[in-house]
C-alpha positions, 0 to 999 in steps of 0.5 A, spaced: 500 500 500 502 507 499 506 510 504 504 517 507 511 521 507 512 527 511 509 534 509 514 539 506 513 546 507 513 550 501 520 554 500 522 557 494 520 554 487 515 558 483 515 555 476 507 553 476 506 561 477 509 561 470 504 556 468 498 558 471 500 566 469 500 565 462 498 571 458 492 567 455 489 568 462 491 575 464 489 580 459 484 582 455 486 579 448 485 582 441 482 579 435 489 578 432 491 574 439 485 570 439 486 568 432 493 566 434 490 561 439 485 558 434 492 557 429 495 553 435 489 549 436 489 547 429 497 545 429 497 542 436 491 537 435 489 537 428 495 537 423 498 531 420 503 528 425 509 530 421 506 537 422 504 537 429 508 540 435 512 537 440 517 534 435 512 531 431 508 527 436 501 527 436 497 530 442 491 526 444 485 530 446 479 527 449 473 531 452 469 528 458 473 521 457 471 520 450 476 521 444 475 527 440 472 524 434 466 521 438 465 527 443 465 533 438 464 529 431 462 536 428 469 539 430 473 533 427 469 533 421 470 541 420 474 543 414 482 543 415 484 550 417 478 551 421 478 545 426 482 549 431 477 555 431 471 550 431 474 547 437 475 553 441 468 555 439 465 549 441 468 549 448 467 556 449 459 555 448 459 549 452 463 552 458 459 559 457 452 556 458 454 552 464 457 559 467 450 563 465 446 557 468 450 558 475 449 566 475 455 569 471 453 575 467 452 572 459 458 577 457 463 575 462 461 568 461 463 569 454 470 571 455 471 567 461 469 561 457 473 563 451 479 564 456 478 557 459 478 554 452 484 557 450 488 554 455 489 548 450 493 552 446 498 554 453 505 551 451 507 553 459 501 548 461 503 543 456 511 543 458 509 543 466 510 536 467 517 536 465 518 539 472 517 532 474 523 529 472 531 530 471 533 534 465 536 528 461 539 528 454 538 521 453 530 521 454 525 524 450 518 526 450 514 520 447 506 522 447 502 527 451 494 526 452 489 531 455 482 530 457 478 536 458 472 535 463 467 539 467 463 538 474 459 544 475 463 551 474 469 547 475 474 545 469 479 540 469 485 539 465 488 532 466 495 532 462 498 525 461 505 525 458 510 519 457 517 519 456 522 514 453 529 513 451 532 518 446 534 512 441 527 509 441 523 516 440 525 516 432 518 512 431 513 517 434 507 513 431 510 506 434 507 504 440 511 504 446 511 498 451 512 498 458 520 496 457 520 502 452 517 507 457 522 511 462 517 515 465 510 517 465 507 523 469 500 525 470 498 532 472 491 535 474 489 542 474 482 545 476 480 551 474 474 554 478 469 560 476 466 564 482 461 569 480 460 575 485 458 582 486 464 586 488 464 590 494 467 596 491 462 598 486 455 595 486 454 597 479 460 592 477 458 585 476 464 580 477 467 573 476 474 570 477 477 564 475 482 561 480 487 555 478 490 549 482 494 543 481 489 538 485 494 532 484 501 530 480 504 524 480 510 521 476 511 514 475 519 511 474 521 505 470 524 500 474 527 496 469 534 494 470 536 498 463 533 504 466 537 504 473 541 510 471 536 514 469 532 512 476 538 515 480 537 521 476 530 522 478 532 521 485 537 526 485 532 531 482 526 529 486 527 530 493 522 528 498 523 529 505 525 523 509 520 519 513 520 513 518 516 509 512 520 512 506 526 510 502 527 518 502 529 519 495 523 521 491 519 527 490 521 534 492 520 536 484 513 534 485 513 539 491 515 544 486 510 543 481 505 544 486 508 550 490 508 553 483 501 556 485 502 557 492 507 562 492 502 568 492 499 565 499 505 563 503 508 557 506 503 551 505 504 543 505 505 538 500 502 531 502 506 525 498 504 518 497 510 513 495 508 506 492 513 501 490 511 497 484 505 493 485 498 493 484 494 499 482 492 504 488 485 506 487 486 512 491 492 514 486 492 519 480 486 516 476 487 517 469 480 519 465 478 513 460 478 515 453 485 518 453 488 513 448 494 511 452 494 504 454 499 504 460 496 499 465 502 494 464 507 500 466 503 503 471 503 496 475 511 495 474 513 503 476 515 506 482 510 511 483 510 518 487 503 522 488 503 528 491 497 533 493 496 539 496 497 538 504 494 543 509 490 549 506 488 551 499 493 552 494 490 557 489 492 562 485 488 567 482 488 567 474 484 572 472 479 577 474 473 579 470 469 585 471 463 589 467 463 596 470 457 599 466 457 594 461 464 595 459 467 588 460 475 588 462 479 582 464 484 584 470 483 591 469 484 591 461 478 593 457 476 588 451 477 590 444 471 592 439 472 585 435 471 582 442 465 586 443 462 584 436 464 577 438 460 577 445 454 580 440 454 574 436 454 570 441 448 573 444 445 573 437 446 566 436 440 563 440 435 568 436 438 566 429 437 558 431 430 560 433 429 563 426 431 557 423 426 553 426 421 558 424 417 563 428 418 571 430 423 575 434 423 582 437 429 586 438 430 593 442 424 594 445 423 595 453 419 589 454 421 585 448 413 584 446 412 591 442 413 596 448 417 602 447 423 603 444 429 602 449 435 606 448 442 602 447 446 601 453 450 608 453 457 604 454 456 602 447 456 609 444 464 610 445 465 604 440 460 608 435 465 615 436 471 610 436 469 608 429 468 615 426 475 617 429 478 611 426 475 613 419 478 620 420 485 617 422 484 613 415 483 619 412 489 622 415 494 616 413 492 617 406 494 624 406 500 623 409 502 617 404 500 621 399 505 627 401 510 622 402 510 620 395 511 627 393 504 630 393 503 637 397 499 637 403 494 641 399 494 636 393 493 630 398 488 633 402 484 635 396 484 628 393 482 625 399 476 630 400 474 629 393 473 622 394 469 623 400 465 628 396 463 623 390 461 618 395 457 623 399 453 626 393 452 619 391 449 617 397 445 623 398 443 622 391 440 615 391 435 618 397 433 624 394 432 620 387 427 616 391 424 621 395 422 625 388 417 620 386 413 621 393 407 625 395 408 632 397 407 630 404 413 626 405 418 628 410 424 631 407 431 628 407 434 633 411 432 639 415 436 645 418 433 647 424 425 646 422 426 648 415 427 643 409 434 644 407 432 643 399 426 648 400 426 655 396 429 651 389 432 656 384 430 655 377 435 650 375 434 646 381 426 646 380 428 643 373 432 638 375 427 636 381 422 635 375 427 631 371 428 627 377 420 626 378 419 624 371 425 619 371 422 616 377 416 614 374 419 612 368 423 607 373 417 605 376 414 603 369 420 599 367 419 595 373 412 594 372 413 592 365 419 587 367 414 584 372 409 583 367 404 588 371 398 590 368 398 598 366 394 602 361 397 604 355 395 611 356 399 611 363 405 608 360 405 613 354 404 619 358 410 617 363 414 615 357 413 622 353 414 626 360 421 622 361 423 623 353 421 631 354 426 632 360 431 628 357 431 632 350 431 638 354 438 636 358 441 633 352 440 626 354 435 624 349 440 618 346 442 616 353 439 610 356 434 610 362 440 608 367 445 613 365 440 619 365 438 616 372 445 616 374 446 623 372 440 626 376 442 622 382 449 626 382 446 633 381 441 632 386 447 630 391 451 635 389 445 641 390 444 638 397 451 638 399 452 645 396 447 647 401 450 644 407 456 647 405 453 654 405 449 652 412 455 650 416 461 655 415 466 652 419 470 647 415 473 642 420 466 641 423 463 640 416 468 635 414 466 631 421 458 632 418 460 629 411 464 623 415 457 622 419 453 622 413 457 617 410 458 612 416 452 613 420 449 606 417 456 603 419 456 606 426 449 603 427 451 596 425 456 596 430 452 598 435 446 593 434 451 587 432 454 588 439 447 588 442 446 582 439 441 585 434 440 584 426 444 588 421 440 590 414 443 591 408 443 598 404 437 596 399 432 595 405 433 602 407 428 607 406 430 614 405 433 617 412 430 623 416 436 627 418 435 633 422 441 638 423 441 643 429 447 648 429 448 650 436 451 657 438 458 657 440 460 659 447 464 665 445 464 669 439 470 667 436 469 659 437 466 655 432 459 652 434 457 645 435 452 641 431 447 636 433 445 631 428 440 626 428 438 620 424 432 616 423 432 610 419 427 605 417 428 598 414 424 593 410 426 587 407 420 587 402 423 593 399 428 589 394 429 582 392 437 583 394 435 584 401 439 581 406 439 581 414 445 578 418 444 576 425 450 575 429 455 570 425 449 568 421 446 571 414 438 569 415 437 566 408 429 563 409 427 570 412 420 571 410 420 579 413 424 583 417 423 590 419 427 595 423 427 602 425 433 606 428 435 613 431 442 616 432 444 623 435 451 625 434 454 632 436 459 635 432 465 640 433 471 641 429 475 636 432 470 630 433 464 627 432 461 624 438 455 619 439 450 621 444 444 617 443 442 610 439 436 606 439 433 601 435 427 596 434 426 590 430 422 584 428 424 578 424 419 573 422 421 566 418 
């Protein structure tokens, strides 16, 4: 039977601090870092043996005691290059759902579960078992197996590592019998998740991950040809002497366990020694399904098993907080890409529900048709940052042109010309559609309480009449294409009016689509000219142009982060834009401008309509509608999002 040995107090070893303090768990990772995690998982667990890490030896992965292929067939059957991400996503989803069921806030649970799954890519954790033996150039790693399991909110990693003589390591795919193996190590790491409300801020939901090595063991071959190696193990492993022990084993096991206790002062290590003989059921139990047949070696080897003695050996790996909606890990906020991923995770259940048929409502206070609820204010900074990034991109383009030999004025003019062309096109599309509406239709842009396009001059009136004629001609062409019934008299009247205006503008020979493109550009140019006159500060006007161009993209960032839908441009009706210049505080300063957008979306407007929900594009949607409202405050230096709200209904 195993013999208890003396308890050895912790002295100075700290390697497991390095293992458990891996960077994967200690800071908010950006999208690039998480992509690297997925690449590592792909290489470690799914690449062909010749391409795998650890000198070409495959790492066997099991989930809950089942081989990966049986536990997660969808992951192993994913296309090559996508299995690492599929593995991380599946484990993250499974762990995250358990955490939510145990009271962890969904947004925190998402990033916390993702971090836990990412430990499979932690090289320090995989190499920790090397501390359980001597540094021997004549011994090589043979095979490693990892099992991941859960019990409540506890996540367990069991790592089994086998070693063999270096001369036999050249054939990693060949099975290693008891005589070939020199050493087998087992290490069990337990990650525990706790959810609580911090006492410092009642508005701050928090959760933390702690880690502990619950047990570690090394089994050393007692074959005659391995006696020299056994002597080396004895020197490295320094178990304290005890009345019933040979006094040669395992201080390095103590080191392994002491790694996670350094921050908590001296704790004890309880050792158990067993000479070769029948297996002890109380020893380190290896999960089934790991793909290793070590029964014979276990029976013939010398075992040293260790576990924490008195006290609890834990080390805080990561602390997660949600302060006013901003999710952070160890005080560092997550980036916008992670925010988008959290939104995608929120949207996934709704997308799955729509695939089965039914209706889903978003953005309403009671979720059943109540008043539209503003989006959480913490999201606003991502809208503001989006516009700031657009401004930085424009500046980078100017700097690059100057570096290429252009003058600053030339470079600035080129960037502004592209912006003006894009804005004229966007405004022209909306104005052209409005030209076919009745007089009571809301104007596209109001300045204060006045329609910006009121009091048209003669040229503007002529263009407006031309636009109305072409809008009716487009309507007629669409009806005829769909073989809809329309009287010959009405069709003739529409065609003659459009032809008359085309002749007046010298466009009689141009096809309809080219005439429409010309009119749209002119409508947009007229609108932009009036905006230029209304907003006399150049810098503020540049901010206004950016917001007019990118308001839809900003709204998509916000609704996506909230787990809501994103509608394609074809579904959007002409916006209602309200501009309110506000006087400056001092006569010499430029005033600020408040601009509010109201938009309506409907998938029935266009056969090309698309709606995305999280990572899914909804292919079988019967109908989707959405209304949005955003308000920005503009100065010469920045555009700041101050309000955002939306509601949407999707029906499949």
